[in-house]
C-alpha positions in Angstrom: -0.2 -0.1 0.2 1.4 3.6 -1.2 0.5 5.3 2.3 1.0 9.0 0.9 -1.2 8.4 -2.1 -4.0 7.0 0.3 -3.5 9.8 2.5 -3.5 12.6 -0.3 -6.9 10.7 -1.6 -8.7 10.6 1.9 -7.3 14.3 2.7 -8.3 13.6 6.5 -6.7 11.9 9.5 -8.8 11.5 12.5 -7.0 11.6 15.5 -8.6 9.8 18.7 -7.9 10.6 22.1 -10.6 9.0 24.5 -11.0 7.7 27.8 -11.4 4.1 27.4 -10.5 1.9 24.7 -14.1 1.0 24.4 -14.9 4.8 23.7 -12.2 5.0 21.2 -13.3 2.0 19.2 -17.0 3.7 19.3 -15.3 6.9 17.8 -13.6 4.7 15.3 -16.9 2.9 14.1 -18.9 6.3 14.2 -16.0 7.8 11.6 -15.6 4.8 9.5 -18.9 4.7 8.9 -19.4 8.4 8.1 -16.7 8.1 5.6 -13.6 9.1 7.1 -11.0 6.1 6.5 -7.9 6.9 8.0 -7.7 7.4 11.8 -5.1 7.1 14.4 -5.7 6.1 18.2 -3.2 8.0 20.2 -1.6 6.0 23.0 -2.6 9.0 25.7 -5.7 6.9 25.4 -6.0 4.6 28.4 -5.8 0.8 26.6 -4.7 2.4 23.5 -2.8 -0.7 22.1 -5.7 -3.0 22.5 -7.9 -0.8 21.0 -5.8 -0.7 17.9 -5.9 -4.3 17.6 -9.2 -4.8 18.0 -9.9 -1.9 15.3 -7.8 -3.8 12.9 -9.7 -6.7 13.5 -12.7 -5.1 13.0 -12.1 -3.2 9.9 -11.1 -4.1 6.4 -7.7 -3.5 5.7 -8.9 -0.6 3.5 -9.3 1.4 6.8 -5.9 2.7 7.9 -5.2 2.5 11.6 -2.4 3.9 13.0 -0.9 4.7 16.4 -0.5 8.3 17.6 1.7 9.8 20.2 4.5 7.1 20.1 7.2 7.8 22.3 9.3 5.2 23.1 10.5 2.4 21.2 8.6 -0.3 23.2 5.6 1.7 22.3 6.7 1.4 18.8 7.1 -2.4 19.3 3.8 -2.7 20.8 1.9 -1.1 17.7 3.7 -2.9 15.4 2.4 -6.5 17.3 -1.0 -4.9 17.3 -1.2 -4.4 13.8 -1.0 -0.7 13.2 -0.8 0.7 9.5 1.5 3.4 10.6 2.8 5.4 13.4 2.7 9.0 14.2 4.9 10.7 16.7 5.0 14.4 17.9 8.4 14.8 17.3 11.6 13.3 16.6 11.2 10.6 19.2 13.1 7.3 20.0 9.9 5.5 19.0 10.4 7.1 15.3 13.5 5.8 15.2 12.3 2.4 16.0 9.1 2.8 13.6 11.5 3.1 10.8 13.8 0.1 11.9 10.5 -1.8 11.9 9.7 -0.7 8.7 6.4 0.8 9.8 5.6 3.8 7.6 6.5 7.0 9.9 4.4 10.4 10.1 6.9 12.2 12.1 6.4 15.5 13.8 8.5 18.4 13.1 7.9 22.4 13.1 11.0 23.9 11.7 12.8 23.3 8.4 15.6 21.8 10.6 13.4 19.6 12.0 11.6 18.7 8.6 14.7 17.7 7.1 16.1 15.7 10.2 12.8 13.5 9.9 13.0 13.1 6.2 16.8 11.9 6.8 15.5 9.5 9.3 13.2 7.9 7.1 9.9 9.3 7.8 7.1 8.6 5.2 5.7 12.2 5.5 6.0 15.0 8.3 3.4 15.9 10.5 3.8 20.1 11.0 3.1 20.4 14.2 1.6 22.5 15.8 0.3 23.7 12.5 -2.2 26.4 14.2 0.9 28.3 15.5 1.8 29.7 12.2 -1.0 28.6 10.1 -1.6 27.7 6.4 1.1 30.3 4.9 3.6 28.7 6.9 3.3 25.3 5.0 3.7 27.4 1.7 6.8 28.9 3.1 8.4 25.6 3.9 7.2 23.9 0.6 9.2 26.3 -1.4 12.7 25.2 -0.3 11.2 21.7 0.5 9.0 20.8 -2.3 9.8 17.0 -2.0 8.6 17.0 1.7 5.2 15.3 2.0 3.5 17.5 4.7 0.7 17.1 6.9 -0.9 19.8 8.9 -1.9 19.0 12.5 -2.9 21.0 15.6 -5.6 23.3 15.4 -6.9 22.3 11.9 -11.1 23.1 12.0 -13.2 22.8 9.1 -12.7 26.3 8.0 -9.1 26.0 8.0 -8.9 22.4 6.5 -9.1 23.4 2.8 -6.6 26.3 3.3 -3.9 23.7 4.7 -4.5 21.7 1.7 -4.3 24.9 -0.6 -1.1 25.7 0.7 0.3 22.4 0.0 -0.4 19.9 2.9 -1.2 16.4 1.2 -3.5 15.9 4.2 -4.8 17.4 7.6 -4.6 15.5 10.8 -7.7 16.4 13.0 -8.2 16.2 16.5 -10.3 17.9 18.9 -12.2 20.1 16.4 -13.6 16.7 15.2 -13.8 14.4 17.9 -14.9 17.4 20.8 -16.5 15.3 23.3 -17.2 11.9 21.6 -13.9 10.5 23.2 -15.3 11.1 26.8 -18.7 10.1 26.5 -20.1 13.0 24.1 -23.0 12.2 21.2 -21.9 9.9 18.6 -24.1 11.4 16.4 -22.5 14.9 16.7 -19.5 13.4 16.0 -21.1 11.8 12.7 -22.5 15.3 11.9 -19.0 17.2 12.3 -17.2 14.3 10.1 -19.6 15.1 7.7 -19.3 18.7 8.0 -15.5 17.8 7.7 -15.9 15.9 4.4 -17.9 18.3 2.8 -15.0 21.0 2.9 
């Protein structure tokens, strides 16, 4: 599978942080039913590794199920064993190094040009520009000028209004957390989550 091509086609990567593995799985199921088919379950979620394994078992291989906030080599090993499609990190972590060693596609967090180049040199599949909201869509356009080969994903504060602006600025996809999830990860309405997913897909 060409992860970059798939992310470019799907455009939205849903970031799931929840209070429990059961709630994380409810969010995964709701988002997939709404049409969002690239998702990461953050390891800040209790029982996240088990949730990743269950989500991978529950859904067809065309549904991309990644592991987010991978900090350590042990975490990379755990999510690989759970069947994660890809690994996401907030920075160039030891978990990022281990993911590359394991051959897991890596969406590596970076912000500055130096960090972007370092992540690419490490072997990242794509660069997660985080937190994107700090500098906005124009920052991605500036980054892409000297680094046109760098596949960039905007993450951090991306909402339905700004998502198309990041894509227009050169992001191949956007990663969306709380503006999409809202309170669904902590017991909020799954119907409202489905409505927010539709709003993102519409734009």
